[in-house]
N, C-alpha and C positions, 0 to 999 in steps of 0.2 A: 892525478894520483889514482892508483888502482883501487878497486872495490875492496873495502875492509883492509886496505894495506896496513894502516896503522894498527888496527885491532889485531890482525893476524900475524904481522911481523913481530910485534911485541909478544903476542901470544906464543908464537913459535919459540922465541928466545926463552920465555918462562917455562913453557911446557917441556923443554928438553934439558932443563937445568935440574939435576938431581944430586948435586955434589953435597948438599947438606942433609940428605936422607939418613936417618939413624940406622944402626947396624941391624936392627930387627925389622926393617922395612921390607915387605915381600917383593917390592919392585926394584930393589937396589941393584940386582944383578942383570936387569934387562939392558940390552944393548940397543940404543936408538939408532936405527939405520935409515929406513925410508919413511917411516911415519911415527906419529906420537900417540898412536892408539894403544895405550898400555893395558886396557881392560876391555872386555866385550860387554861390560855392564856399567854404564855411566848414567848418572842421575843429575839433572839440573833442577834446582829448587828455587821457587819464587815465593816470597813471603809478602802478602798483600793485606791491606786494611779491609776488614770484612764489610764495612759500610761503603767504602770508596775504593774499589779494586784498582783504580788508576793511581792510588797512593801506595808507594812502597814503604814498608815498615823499616825504620832505621834503628841503629844502635842495638843490634841483635846479639844476644848471648845464646850460643848454640851448644847443645849437648846431645850425644848419641848414647842411648841406654838399651838394655835388653840383651838377650842371649846372642844375637847376631852382630853386636857392635864391634866385636873383634875382627870382623871381616870388612868393615866400612872405613874408607880412607878419604881424605881430602884429595882433590885432583892432582896434588903434587906428591902424594904418597905419605903425607903426615896425617895426624889425627887432630890438628888444630883447625877447627872450623870457625871461620869468620865470614862476614857478608858485607856487600856494599850494594846500594840500590835495592836492598831486599833480596839479593840473589847470592846463592852459593852453590857449590857443586860437590858431588860425592862419587866414589867409584867402589865397586866390589872387588875384593882381592882377586888379582889375576889368577886364572886357572880354575876358579870355582864355576860350577854349572848348576845354578839353582833350578829346581823343578817343582811340580806339584807335590811329588813324593818327598822332596828334600828342600823345603823353602828356607829362605833366610828371613828371620823376623827381628826387627828392632824398632825402637821408638825415637823420633826426633822431638827433643824438648827445646822450645824457643821462648826466651823472655825479652821484653823490651819495655822501657819506662812508659807507664801510662796504659799498658795493654794487659789483658788477661793472658796468662801463660798459655802457650800452644802446646798441646800434647798430641803428637801425630804418629800413630802406629803405622808401620810399613811392613808388608809381606812381599818379598821378591820370590816369585815362583816360576820365572822363565828368564832366559837370557835375553839381553837387548838393552837398549837405552830407553830412558823414561823421564818425562818431565812431570814435576809435581807443583801444585799451587797449595800453599798453606795460608788460610785466612786467620787473622788475629783480630780480636774484639777490643776496641778502644773503650775504656771505661766511660769517658765523658762524651763519646759519640758512637754508640753501638749501632749495629744494623737494625732494620725493622724487625720487630718480634723479639727483641732483646732489650732488657732494661737493667740498669745497675743502681745500687744504693751503697753509700759509704757512711759509716758512723764511727764514733769513738766511744768506747765504754771504759769504765774503771774496774780493775780487778785487784782486790786486796791479797797480800801475800798469805795471810793466815785464814781469812774468811771467804775468799773468792768473791763472787758477785754479791752485792748487798741486797738486791731485790730481783724479781723476775724481769728479764730484759726481752722485749720483743722488737724485732726490726723487720719492716715490710718493704719488699720491692713491689711498687704499685703496678697496676695494669696501665701501661702507657707505651708510647713509641710503637703503636700498632699491635701491642701485646694486650690481649683481652683477659688474661688471667694474672692474678697476683700470687706472690709467694711470701712466706713469713718464717723466720726462725724464732724460736723461743728458748731462752736460756734460763734454767731454774735458779732461784736464789741460792747462794752458797756454793755455786759451781766454781771449782778451781780449774785453771787452764795449764796444760803441760806442753812442753816442746817434744821433739822426737827423741830426746834423751831422758824424758821424764822429769825435767827440771821445771819449776813453776815459771809461768809467764805472768808478770804482774804490772801494775801501773796503768798507763793509758794504752789500751789495746785498740788498734784500728780494725774495723770489720769492713770487708768488701764483699758484696753479694752481687752475683750476676745471674739473672733468670732468663732462660730460653723457652719460647713456646714451641708448639709443634704444628702451627698453622701457616707460618710465613716462610717462604723459600729461603730468604736471607738468613733467618734464624737456623733453619735446618742445614744450610750450607756451612754454617759456622760450628756445627756439632764436632767435637774434638776427634779428628782422625777419620770422620765418616762413620757409617753405621755397621761396617764389617769389623768384627772384633775377633782377633786371633789369640790374644793373650788374656784368657779368662779363667778365673777360679770359680767352680760351681758350688752347689749347696753342700756337697760332701767334702769340700776342701781340696778336691782334685782338679787338675787341669782339664778344662773342657775342650772338645773339638770346636773349631771356629763357628761362630754364630753371627747372626745379623739382628741388630736392634731395630725396633720400631717404637719410637719414643712417645711418651705422653707428657714429657716435660723434663727439663734438665736444669740444675742449679749448681753454681760454684759459690762456695763460701771460703774465704781466706781471712785469717786473723793473725796479727803480729804486733809485737811491741819492739820497736827498733829493729835489730837484726834477728830477734827471736820470733820464730813462727810457731803458732799454736798447732799441735798435732792431735791432742786428745783432751778429754774432760773427766773430772772426778764424777760428774753426773751426766748421763747422756742428754744432749739437747734434741729438740725436735725441729724438723723442717716440714712445713705444710705448704702444699701448692694446690692452687685451683686447677681443675682439669677441663680441657676443651671438650664440651659435650658432643662434638662431632667426631671425636676420636673413635676409631673402630677397634674393638677388641678382636684380634685375629683368632683367638680361641673359640669365639662364638660367632664371628662374622657379623655381629651387631654393634650398634653404638654402645660405648661404655655406659654402665649404669650403676646405681647404688648397689653395693654388695659385691661388685666385681673385685678381684684381686689383681694387682699389678706388681710384677717383680721389681725389686729395688736393687740397684747396683752402685758400687762406688768405683771411682777411678783414681788410683794412686798417681799423683802428679810428679812423683820422683822416678817411678819405674814404668809407668804406662800400663800397669796391671789392673784389669777389670776384676771385680769380685762381687759375687752374689751375696747380698746382705739380708735377704728375707723377702717377705711379701707385704704390701700395703693394701688395706681394704678401702675401697672407694665409699665415701659417705656424702651426704648432702647437707650443706649448711642451710639451716632453716631461715637464717637472717638474710643471706644473699641469694638463696635458691640456686647456688652453684655447687657442682660436684667438687670434692676435695680428696686429697690423699696425703697422709702424714707419714714421714719417715723418721724413725728413731736413729739418731746419729751419735755414736760413741766416739768417733774420731773424725777429723777434718780431711776431706778429699773433695772430689766432685761427685755429686749425687744425682742419680738418674732413675726416673720411673720408666721402665722399658719392658714391653713385651719382646719376645725374641723368637727368631726362626732358626732351626737347624739348617746347616748348609750342605749342599752337594759340592763335591770337589770340582768337577767339570760341569758347567751349566750349559745353557742354551746358546745357540749361535744365530746370527743374522748375516746373511750374504747380501752384499750390495750389488745391484745391477744398475750401473751408472753410464752416462754418456761420456764420462771423463776417464781415460785410462791411466793418466799420470797420477802419482801420489798426491792426494789433496785432502787436507784436514778440515773437519767441521766440528762445531760444538753440538753435543747430543745430550739428551736427558732420558733416563729411565724413570717413568712416572707411574706410581702404583695406582690402584683403583680408588684410593682415597684422594687422589690428586696431588699427593706429596712426591717430591723428587727423592727417589731412593738413591740414585747415583747420577752424577754429571760427568761428562767425558769430553775429551778432545782427541778424535781419532781419525784414521784414514778411511775415506768413503769412496775411494776409486773403484772402478769397475772390477768385480771379482774379489775384492777384499772382504774378509770375514771378521766380524766383531764377535768375540767369544767371551763368555762369562766364566769366572772362576770364583769359588767360595760363594756361590749364589744362594739366596734364601729359598729353601725347598718349599714350594707351595705358594710363594708370593707371585702374583700376576702383575705385570707391568706392560706398558707400551713404550717403544723406543721412538723418541722424537728427534729428528735431524733438522738443524737450523742452518741458515746461511752464514752466520757469524762464527766467532772463534772463542767466545767465553760467555758466561752468564751475564756479565755486564754489557756485552756486545754480541748478543745472540742473533740479531738480525730477524729474518722472517722464517717461519716454519716451511721447510721444503717438503718433507714427507714424514709419515709415521706408520708404525705397524699397528695391527690390532693388539688387544691385550693377550699376553701369552705367559705361560708358566716359565719362570726363570730357570727351571731345571727340566731338561728333557724335550725341549722344543727346538726346531730348526726352521727358520723362516727366510724368505727372500724379500728384499725391499728395493723397489725401483726408485731411482733418484734422477731427476732432470735438473742438472746443474748448469748455471751460466758458464760459458766457455772461459776457463781461467787463462790468465797470462802466466806462462811457465817461464821461470828464470832459472837457468843452469849456471852453477858456480863451480869452478875448478881452480883451486888455489894451490900453489906450490912455492917453496923457497929453494933457490939454486945457490949452493955453497960455492963461493969464489975459490978457485984454485984446485978443488978436488972433484967437482962435478956432482957431489952428493945432492940428492933431491930430498927435501924434507916436506912432509905433508901434515898439517895440523889436524887434530881431532879434538874439537871443543864444542860446547854449547854456545850458540849465538842468540842474542836477544836484540830486539829492535823496537823502535817506535817512530811514528811520524814526527817530524820536526815541530817542536812547539807543543806537543801533547804531554800526557802524564807519565806513568811508569812504563818500564820496558816490558814487552811481551815476548813470549817464547817464539823464536823463529824456527829453530831446528838444530839438529846435531850435525856439525860439519865433520863428516867421517872421512879421514884421510884426505882432507882438502876438498871433498866433493859434497855438494848439496843441491837438491832440486826443490824449489818452493813456488807456490802460487799466491803468496801473500803480498806481492808488490804491485803497485800501479806505476807503469812507465811514466816518467816525468815527475814523480813524487820524490820529495827529499826525506830521507830517513836518518835516524841516529842509530848506529849499530854499537853493540857492546858485548864484552865477554868478561867473565870473572875467573881469575885463576890465582890460587895460593895467596889470598889476601890483597890482590891488586885488581883493579877494574880498568879495562882498556876500552876506549870509546872513540868513535869516528863518525863523521857526518858525510853523507854522500847522496847525490841525486841519481836515481836509477834511470839510465838513458838507453839501455838495450836489454836483450833477453839472454845473452850468452856472455859470460865472463870466464874466459880461460886465460889465466894469468900466472906467470912465473916471476917471483920477486928475487932480486939479487941480494943474498945475505953475505955479510963480511966473513972472511975465513976464520975470524976470531969468535964467531957465534958458537955458543955451546951446541954440540951436536954436529957441527961442521968440522971440528978439530979431530 
């Protein structure tokens, strides 16, 4: 059987079936002739467990919100987003040409039983295909540096809470700081319609520290924020956060979710004493102020809520900051950097000329990962930064592996450089990869029409965990260095609510194959 025959032949049939597309679908008038590449901007999304990246999060409820949602479609041209094996796909409306000057911005919202809701802001500022990983935090098994606490409280319809209620997320699971919410006596709870929420109210708190990479990698949507309301109530230019701690608090009674309170509650978090205040360049100290931000989990909107003053607890001798919380959302203590539109570049001088992807990290001078990447490091390729924090200094580390959980060994790194205004070269000495060329087509019986699939393909070694991103099969063609000849892999692709899967042992480095498709295949007729 041919390489990926089952995946791609079924994928071909599905990808060229558009008979059920609604009348207002922007791709309904496209005539499929030689290929199925209906958009120049395709996005593959993989949803993973933040603690165990080899575990795909299941039972996903997916929603796209924000100003750019009207331009985002499922791979079949609908807006019904579903997933399997934690994987789904999206495309940008054909004909659009996103740019730095005219970006497309939206937010991906994902819910799954037992997990903290994922809120993942996206900015598309260039044409091309893109793969995204979205980590989700499991309440009963969070990643290192994250801890959760659940309790149930009683709220009276007339009198609210009967006494002061304090709930603490302890310093545990590698997290050295605690967090606490305090609800005043007599506090009434209201949903987003202003209706009272009473009876048994469940409280779920999740606290993230700023010292563990696993915690920082779980920060909602990363540290680059484009949808931000500032102190004057106006939309801010994109900024970059540098967190001092982040907490999620969610309360509900049955299907009713608490949105606001008759009396503000307070959220107190201990502060990592090694945190650097970027405004002073020194370690945070008593009397410093830290900006407070909220994240609306329905819209993906960040909002400046004021400043918190750092104090020292004389009993614990730890630094603390308290946030006054009038409404429920996610709350964040964050310094911020203004962004330059086009940032620094790093040019790779490598012994490998064929496209080859490696895991990389931008690590700031505090030792924290500002951004993690999976990008091309072939000779002559250029890594460029967009919306970079102006003034932040990082070094770029390149590893032999393909992800944070499988980073391998450090190959090379740059010196520290300003993320805006720098242009560097980095020499890489890579092991000679095994390059596998794939060229797949479908031949329509009877009329000679050749169809070429354009789909995201995922893979994993037989017997291992979740699927990893292999690449985008563009008009039936792909080049990859991710295979070991003789190894057996499971290949998969997801399209329009269906998952297609096939197992194959790689036995050569060139697969140029044409499949015979029945004349009744949609697209052949």
